[in-house]
ROMI-239765 format. One line per 8 residues: number of its first residue (from 1); their letters; for each residue z, y, x negated of C-alpha. Coordinates in steps of 0.02 Angstrom, whole numbers, m for minus. Example, Ala and Ser with C-alpha at 12.3 -4.5 7.8 and 13.67 -1.06 7.14 Angstrom:
2
1 = as = 390,m225,m615 ~ 357,m53,m684;
//
This chain:
580
1 = maetpvvy = 0,2,m7 ~ m54,174,m74 ~ 82,296,m129 ~ 121,430,6 ~ 63,602,m81 ~ 194,726,m134 ~ 199,891,m16 ~ 233,1045,m120;
9 = ralligna = 322,1192,m32 ~ 392,1344,m118 ~ 499,1485,m54 ~ 504,1652,m164 ~ 638,1771,m114 ~ 640,1945,m198 ~ 750,2091,m151 ~ 708,2264,m262;
17 = efpdepal = 779,2401,m143 ~ 968,2407,m85 ~ 973,2580,3 ~ 1151,2537,75 ~ 1252,2520,m101 ~ 1222,2661,m229 ~ 1308,2539,m373 ~ 1154,2426,m350;
25 = hrlrgpan = 1013,2507,m421 ~ 832,2498,m379 ~ 732,2348,m476 ~ 557,2343,m530 ~ 522,2162,m560 ~ 544,2081,m392 ~ 400,2168,m320 ~ 283,2091,m460;
33 = dlpqlraa = 379,1926,m484 ~ 332,1854,m324 ~ 155,1886,m312 ~ 127,1834,m498 ~ 229,1674,m479 ~ 130,1632,m315 ~ m21,1665,m416 ~ 30,1547,m559;
41 = lndpeagl = 83,1406,m434 ~ m89,1417,m342 ~ m190,1442,m500 ~ m346,1337,m474 ~ m347,1276,m643 ~ m158,1249,m680 ~ m83,1245,m512 ~ m20,1109,m393;
49 = pwevtsvl = m51,1122,m198 ~ 78,1220,m176 ~ 116,1293,24 ~ 204,1473,m35 ~ 310,1578,64 ~ 370,1748,12 ~ 514,1856,80 ~ 537,2021,m8;
57 = ngtaqqvq = 668,2146,39 ~ 747,2040,174 ~ 899,2065,241 ~ 1039,1938,227 ~ 1005,1862,406 ~ 818,1864,369 ~ 856,1780,193 ~ 969,1643,277;
65 = ealftffh = 853,1611,419 ~ 712,1575,298 ~ 817,1474,181 ~ 873,1381,341 ~ 695,1339,402 ~ 631,1299,225 ~ 760,1159,188 ~ 791,1097,375;
73 = ratareql = 610,1041,408 ~ 574,959,236 ~ 547,772,232 ~ 574,637,107 ~ 392,654,24 ~ 425,835,m4 ~ 459,930,m170 ~ 537,1100,m147;
81 = llyysghg = 553,1253,m251 ~ 671,1390,m231 ~ 644,1569,m320 ~ 761,1715,m323 ~ 735,1888,m407 ~ 847,2020,m374 ~ 1033,2069,m402 ~ 1163,1924,m430;
89 = rldlhnrl = 1351,1970,m392 ~ 1509,1889,m428 ~ 1663,1892,m302 ~ 1847,1912,m357 ~ 1835,1708,m381 ~ 1686,1723,m483 ~ 1573,1644,m345 ~ 1389,1686,m347;
97 = hlcthdtt = 1318,1814,m214 ~ 1124,1844,m191 ~ 1100,2017,m165 ~ 988,2061,m3 ~ 903,2218,58 ~ 1073,2258,169 ~ 1194,2207,37 ~ 1370,2324,7;
105 = ldwlrtrs = 1489,2284,m112 ~ 1627,2317,18 ~ 1533,2194,123 ~ 1495,2066,4 ~ 1537,1911,89 ~ 1426,1963,250 ~ 1286,2046,180 ~ 1231,1936,42;
113 = vrqsyvte = 1181,1755,23 ~ 1332,1654,m30 ~ 1284,1511,m147 ~ 1394,1400,m55 ~ 1284,1424,90 ~ 1123,1375,1 ~ 1224,1219,m73 ~ 1253,1162,93;
121 = lmddcaar = 1071,1170,156 ~ 1028,1074,4 ~ 1161,946,30 ~ 1084,919,201 ~ 898,913,140 ~ 795,769,143 ~ 674,820,9 ~ 636,701,m135;
129 = aivvvldc = 667,839,m259 ~ 716,1019,m260 ~ 700,1142,m399 ~ 798,1311,m411 ~ 754,1457,m517 ~ 854,1600,m523 ~ 812,1766,m598 ~ 965,1868,m579;
137 = cfsgraat = 1124,1941,m657 ~ 1261,1793,m671 ~ 1127,1673,m628 ~ 1213,1543,m766 ~ 1364,1513,m646 ~ 1237,1405,m550 ~ 1208,1285,m709 ~ 1361,1292,m806;
145 = akggeaaa = 1499,1287,m674 ~ 1610,1125,m692 ~ 1744,1043,m595 ~ 1755,1072,m395 ~ 1684,1246,m381 ~ 1550,1266,m273 ~ 1437,1326,m406 ~ 1439,1147,m484;
153 = rfagrgrf = 1351,1078,m334 ~ 1214,1179,m344 ~ 1132,1044,m450 ~ 1149,871,m379 ~ 1043,721,m358 ~ 858,753,m372 ~ 893,940,m411 ~ 848,1042,m535;
161 = vmtgcgll = 925,1232,m580 ~ 841,1343,m708 ~ 923,1516,m717 ~ 869,1669,m817 ~ 1038,1709,m918 ~ 1192,1636,m957 ~ 1369,1627,m867 ~ 1430,1808,m883;
169 = etaadasg = 1255,1873,m951 ~ 1148,2009,m853 ~ 948,1972,m826 ~ 835,2110,m891 ~ 727,2202,m771 ~ 547,2243,m790 ~ 509,2371,m905 ~ 370,2450,m817;
177 = edepspft = 323,2475,m635 ~ 187,2349,m634 ~ 267,2224,m731 ~ 371,2055,m698 ~ 543,2044,m769 ~ 545,1951,m946 ~ 616,1792,m874 ~ 487,1784,m734;
185 = aalvaglr = 341,1834,m858 ~ 388,1674,m967 ~ 401,1565,m805 ~ 228,1612,m757 ~ 157,1588,m934 ~ 226,1419,m941 ~ 164,1370,m784 ~ m25,1435,m820;
193 = hgttgadg = m35,1385,m1007 ~ 112,1403,m1125 ~ 153,1217,m1125 ~ 39,1070,m1138 ~ 144,942,m1035 ~ 111,756,m1042 ~ m5,635,m945 ~ m82,792,m853;
201 = yvtvedvy = 66,867,m777 ~ 183,1007,m838 ~ 378,955,m792 ~ 520,1073,m752 ~ 587,1015,m933 ~ 420,1072,m1010 ~ 430,1248,m927 ~ 616,1257,m981;
209 = ryvdsrmr = 585,1219,m1155 ~ 440,1344,m1167 ~ 552,1489,m1065 ~ 691,1451,m1183 ~ 589,1477,m1342 ~ 497,1632,m1263 ~ 661,1710,m1228 ~ 760,1680,m1382;
217 = gsgqhpem = 813,1834,m1480 ~ 792,1929,m1306 ~ 977,1942,m1261 ~ 970,1816,m1123 ~ 1001,1638,m1141 ~ 911,1533,m996 ~ 1008,1380,m957 ~ 972,1226,m842;
225 = kaegragh = 1065,1088,m761 ~ 970,923,m689 ~ 1022,763,m596 ~ 942,615,m568 ~ 751,615,m608 ~ 742,811,m586 ~ 682,834,m759 ~ 526,715,m722;
233 = valarrvg = 468,826,m572 ~ 308,904,m599 ~ 281,1096,m572 ~ 107,1122,m631 ~ m51,1015,m704 ~ m156,1015,m866 ~ m338,958,m834 ~ m376,835,m976;
241 = aasvegtp = m213,849,m1066 ~ m157,711,m1164 ~ 23,643,m1189 ~ 106,694,m1334 ~ 295,677,m1306 ~ 383,520,m1376 ~ 255,493,m1520 ~ 302,498,m1707;
249 = dstavpgs = 167,632,m1720 ~ 227,755,m1585 ~ 130,906,m1666 ~ m8,869,m1566 ~ m87,981,m1436 ~ m236,944,m1333 ~ m397,945,m1427 ~ m309,957,m1609;
257 = pdlrplft = m365,838,m1750 ~ m256,679,m1808 ~ m179,735,m1964 ~ m117,570,m2029 ~ m190,497,m2187 ~ m223,334,m2210 ~ m87,252,m2319 ~ m120,95,m2418;
265 = dahgvser = 28,25,m2522 ~ 23,m90,m2685 ~ 5,m254,m2577 ~ m159,m179,m2488 ~ m72,m140,m2322 ~ m123,1,m2229 ~ m46,118,m2092 ~ m43,293,m2037;
273 = prieshfs = 115,371,m2079 ~ 208,513,m2010 ~ 165,685,m2030 ~ 259,854,m2004 ~ 132,995,m1999 ~ 201,1187,m2029 ~ 110,1346,m1951 ~ 69,1408,m2130;
281 = gvlhvllt = m46,1249,m2150 ~ 65,1146,m2272 ~ 64,959,m2220 ~ 205,845,m2249 ~ 169,652,m2245 ~ 334,552,m2215 ~ 348,393,m2321 ~ 477,264,m2304;
289 = epagtltv = 409,149,m2432 ~ 405,212,m2564 ~ 528,334,m2495 ~ 468,526,m2528 ~ 357,656,m2465 ~ 180,704,m2512 ~ 154,882,m2491 ~ m16,973,m2478;
297 = hrddlvaa = m101,1118,m2399 ~ m216,1102,m2280 ~ m357,1228,m2346 ~ m347,1128,m2517 ~ m394,974,m2434 ~ m534,1068,m2346 ~ m604,1152,m2503 ~ m604,982,m2594;
305 = ggdgervv = m690,897,m2447 ~ m813,1016,m2443 ~ m839,1032,m2638 ~ m837,870,m2736 ~ m783,954,m2900 ~ m629,1037,m2819 ~ m461,987,m2906 ~ m319,964,m2770;
313 = qgwwfahg = m137,935,m2828 ~ 5,892,m2701 ~ 182,888,m2735 ~ 284,712,m2736 ~ 457,741,m2673 ~ 556,588,m2696 ~ 696,547,m2577 ~ 859,663,m2610;
321 = qfgirrkp = 752,761,m2743 ~ 812,938,m2678 ~ 996,889,m2694 ~ 983,880,m2883 ~ 839,1007,m2918 ~ 721,896,m3006 ~ 551,967,m3024 ~ 428,872,m2915;
329 = vrptaitt = 287,773,m2990 ~ 111,838,m2949 ~ 6,702,m2896 ~ m185,742,m2919 ~ m310,686,m2784 ~ m507,635,m2809 ~ m659,662,m2698 ~ m738,506,m2666;
337 = pardvrfe = m941,510,m2649 ~ m923,495,m2455 ~ m820,659,m2463 ~ m640,578,m2431 ~ m497,643,m2522 ~ m386,522,m2607 ~ m204,536,m2683 ~ m130,406,m2808;
345 = lpdgagtl = 57,414,m2771 ~ 167,397,m2929 ~ 204,233,m3004 ~ 63,141,m2934 ~ 145,144,m2752 ~ m4,154,m2662 ~ m148,286,m2607 ~ m160,423,m2467;
353 = vwsaeqla = m344,449,m2401 ~ m420,590,m2280 ~ m583,555,m2226 ~ m710,685,m2232 ~ m719,671,m2031 ~ m529,726,m2033 ~ m563,863,m2157 ~ m699,944,m2059;
361 = afdrarla = m589,923,m1895 ~ m456,1026,m2000 ~ m578,1160,m2039 ~ m634,1173,m1853 ~ m465,1169,m1786 ~ m418,1312,m1912 ~ m560,1425,m1863 ~ m522,1391,m1667;
369 = grwptatr = m337,1426,m1685 ~ m291,1251,m1636 ~ m189,1202,m1779 ~ m35,1084,m1723 ~ 123,1138,m1784 ~ 286,1041,m1795 ~ 418,1099,m1653 ~ 560,1068,m1767;
377 = ptlteath = 523,1067,m1963 ~ 633,982,m2073 ~ 561,1014,m2244 ~ 578,1191,m2258 ~ 615,1196,m2464 ~ 462,1079,m2490 ~ 355,1226,m2371 ~ 443,1355,m2484;
385 = tvlksrdp = 389,1280,m2640 ~ 207,1261,m2584 ~ 192,1435,m2519 ~ 270,1501,m2685 ~ 144,1410,m2780 ~ m23,1435,m2703 ~ 12,1619,m2593 ~ 7,1756,m2702;
393 = vyrrltre = 90,1872,m2566 ~ 221,1744,m2538 ~ 253,1725,m2735 ~ 271,1901,m2764 ~ 399,1923,m2616 ~ 511,1770,m2680 ~ 518,1899,m2845 ~ 601,2026,m2774;
401 = awfvlaal = 748,1938,m2784 ~ 750,1941,m2977 ~ 695,2116,m2976 ~ 849,2178,m2870 ~ 962,2072,m2985 ~ 886,2137,m3135 ~ 895,2313,m3071 ~ 1079,2300,m3018;
409 = igcavsvs = 1127,2233,m3197 ~ 1035,2371,m3293 ~ 1110,2503,m3176 ~ 1268,2440,m3201 ~ 1268,2413,m3385 ~ 1192,2596,m3400 ~ 1300,2691,m3304 ~ 1457,2597,m3383;
417 = lfvwllta = 1399,2625,m3568 ~ 1363,2820,m3516 ~ 1541,2836,m3438 ~ 1610,2755,m3610 ~ 1517,2867,m3713 ~ 1555,3023,m3613 ~ 1741,3000,m3630 ~ 1756,2922,m3795;
425 = ggdgvwrg = 1716,3089,m3869 ~ 1642,3123,m4040 ~ 1488,3223,m4097 ~ 1322,3188,m4175 ~ 1134,3172,m4129 ~ 1150,2994,m4095 ~ 1271,3012,m3954 ~ 1169,3141,m3859;
433 = ttlvvlfl = 1018,3032,m3885 ~ 1089,2876,m3836 ~ 1176,2980,m3668 ~ 983,3019,m3625 ~ 925,2853,m3654 ~ 1075,2793,m3547 ~ 1041,2916,m3408 ~ 853,2876,m3391;
441 = lavfsltl = 883,2698,m3389 ~ 992,2712,m3250 ~ 889,2809,m3150 ~ 737,2680,m3189 ~ 854,2540,m3127 ~ 902,2631,m2981 ~ 712,2685,m2936 ~ 681,2486,m2963;
449 = lsasagvl = 813,2441,m2850 ~ 754,2560,m2703 ~ 585,2490,m2735 ~ 623,2311,m2730 ~ 764,2318,m2603 ~ 642,2370,m2459 ~ 514,2204,m2499 ~ 668,2090,m2536;
457 = wvflrlrr = 714,2141,m2352 ~ 556,2089,m2278 ~ 536,1916,m2377 ~ 728,1871,m2308 ~ 674,1907,m2137 ~ 509,1813,m2152 ~ 606,1658,m2240 ~ 697,1624,m2094;
465 = flrlpslp = 534,1575,m1998 ~ 521,1426,m2123 ~ 717,1385,m2075 ~ 707,1406,m1884 ~ 711,1232,m1792 ~ 581,1290,m1657 ~ 456,1433,m1652 ~ 359,1474,m1509;
473 = vtpmllkv = 164,1494,m1561 ~ 75,1602,m1438 ~ m124,1624,m1442 ~ m170,1809,m1437 ~ m313,1911,m1472 ~ m311,2033,m1630 ~ m392,2211,m1640 ~ m381,2371,m1750;
481 = hnpppitg = m360,2515,m1654 ~ m423,2664,m1733 ~ m374,2826,m1621 ~ m484,2973,m1622 ~ m409,3121,m1716 ~ m317,3255,m1618 ~ m397,3439,m1645 ~ m291,3602,m1594;
489 = mddaglvt = m253,3771,m1632 ~ m105,3849,m1737 ~ m68,4007,m1823 ~ m191,3960,m1980 ~ m328,3909,m1868 ~ m415,3754,m1806 ~ m302,3580,m1857 ~ m346,3407,m1856;
497 = vhlkrsiv = m225,3281,m1850 ~ m274,3096,m1895 ~ m154,2979,m1804 ~ m124,2803,m1897 ~ m208,2646,m1852 ~ m126,2510,m1779 ~ m136,2323,m1752 ~ m146,2273,m1577;
505 = lwsedlsl = m118,2112,m1501 ~ m121,2044,m1334 ~ m150,1899,m1199 ~ m150,1881,m1023 ~ 43,1924,m1009 ~ 92,1995,m1166 ~ 51,2146,m1277 ~ 119,2197,m1443;
513 = tlphsyya = 80,2318,m1597 ~ 106,2289,m1769 ~ 107,2422,m1912 ~ m66,2438,m1989 ~ m19,2366,m2153 ~ 25,2197,m2237 ~ 79,2128,m2385 ~ m67,2091,m2507;
521 = nrvqrsdp = m61,2038,m2691 ~ 60,2125,m2782 ~ 140,2169,m2626 ~ 26,2311,m2588 ~ 17,2388,m2420 ~ m172,2382,m2385 ~ m287,2354,m2230 ~ m309,2182,m2146;
529 = pfstgspt = m481,2111,m2147 ~ m512,2139,m1979 ~ m634,2277,m1917 ~ m620,2372,m1760 ~ m763,2281,m1662 ~ m748,2128,m1564 ~ m563,2054,m1561 ~ m503,1903,m1679;
537 = pveviglp = m423,1756,m1598 ~ m266,1728,m1686 ~ m91,1629,m1656 ~ 72,1734,m1661 ~ 212,1633,m1744 ~ 387,1686,m1666 ~ 441,1775,m1512 ~ 302,1898,m1464;
545 = apgqwvvv = 407,2041,m1407 ~ 435,2210,m1476 ~ 569,2239,m1605 ~ 547,2055,m1659 ~ 475,1993,m1830 ~ 317,1892,m1810 ~ 188,1806,m1918 ~ 19,1812,m1871;
553 = rtpdgllw = m103,1652,m1918 ~ m283,1715,m1927 ~ m438,1600,m1978 ~ m431,1688,m2140 ~ m245,1634,m2190 ~ m75,1713,m2136 ~ m50,1888,m2105 ~ 140,1936,m2168;
561 = psgraksv = 189,2095,m2070 ~ 280,2226,m2159 ~ 373,2272,m2009 ~ 444,2225,m1837 ~ 327,2217,m1680 ~ 329,2355,m1562 ~ 268,2391,m1380 ~ 107,2457,m1353;
569 = sastlaav = 60,2602,m1244 ~ m37,2578,m1086 ~ m161,2699,m1134 ~ m189,2617,m1304 ~ m199,2437,m1236 ~ m328,2502,m1114 ~ m432,2571,m1254 ~ m423,2422,m1350;
577 = tgrs = m458,2295,m1222 ~ m580,2395,m1117 ~ m468,2352,m954 ~ m397,2490,m840;
//
């Protein structure tokens, strides 16, 4: 007998205006949250057949009636999604209330929707699964409460609760009149394109992981609580998506190449070992016998496959090698007549071979911005070693620590000797000359210190990307914005002011700008190799939000920024994208 198809129904509730309570300020987000979430649920390419009902700026009675109808009519073959965007308030007993259009704080119990009311409706609901998403202040009460409190019953058998913030946190409103809230923007992106899912579907857990990574560093900490099989409930779909979870090579994304080389041990037994891929292009081949890791850069492999005379050296890190700081072995690869790249492991332990077809796929993935990245990098020291060896920008940045140390030592020594000679007394030309030399040395050391400290700070901020357990990777478009000069009059006559150029990054739901400079060889700020013409597809590594440090992965290599990302004005974004 065929399985009964699932019926998907969603109720979206938003409250932006609270005219009866001055303490509840007007919100910009809900009016945009509801239509954008509705569009994502019904997206023709990513959405499921959701039957969506929206209630915007309803009174407490209207919202309660909509909730009663929504849950009461549900059958056992239905999956329900309840979403709320607005103000959330806690009463004297720390019970959550969802504010409505007629809410007042003096009459909070009667002019709001109590959490216990929603819980009672869910307890009596026959739906097979219920998903609750709350984008309001203190919504973490619905996901973290324990014991006999009513909030703990918000999640029950076959239920999933996702909240936009923690227990005692506030949720950020939209930054503009035509924008959704940050949490809902991440939720919509996760439903549409942010996560790959598995078996052709995106589950609530997939969406939560994506939202959590997007919100990291924003001050909000989304939370979730799931019971039963709630984590396996689908919210969206992916056409042609392949399963990538639960395999050793979880770095794969749809359309990405197989990174695993063919390993043949000394006895002739072959297998495909595990791979850890870093966003910088560094590849780690994890072997158990022999116990060690072969590390090589993707671009070196691709270059060797295209040029049979190119010599490629890798790094062999034996098990536990970093603990005793031994110098890694540098095995050298050879290119076969078929353009395969083969490494001979130390001590005759075996060979590793990447085929010519794999290397060609590597190059296509790099150019198309589909290079897979490990979600939890573990070999950060090996990555650091490779980048320091082959990337002149990264290598120069690492040396700034030694420049700072040398400047500090030189400044301390010269100042100490200067003070000692000055207080010791005595006459003579040698004493005056020595004082002048020590003074100049101190000035030089301070100058070197000030010049290197800024670059060192940038390096320390960028180095954290190698250590973070998880980094979001966001496909975006990049274009250099060259604003026209501004001409005006002053007392001296006609004056023309040339504005600084900037790097603008944008996607369907995100936009930000970077300083129009990056660290090139010898750590000089120079223009990036991008024209002001057509946009370049890139991937932003890190949280793509104003005030955050991000690294941009381009088809030509990594773009190490010299400052934090900033928000981009609407006029600049319109000028760059051509959209009004």
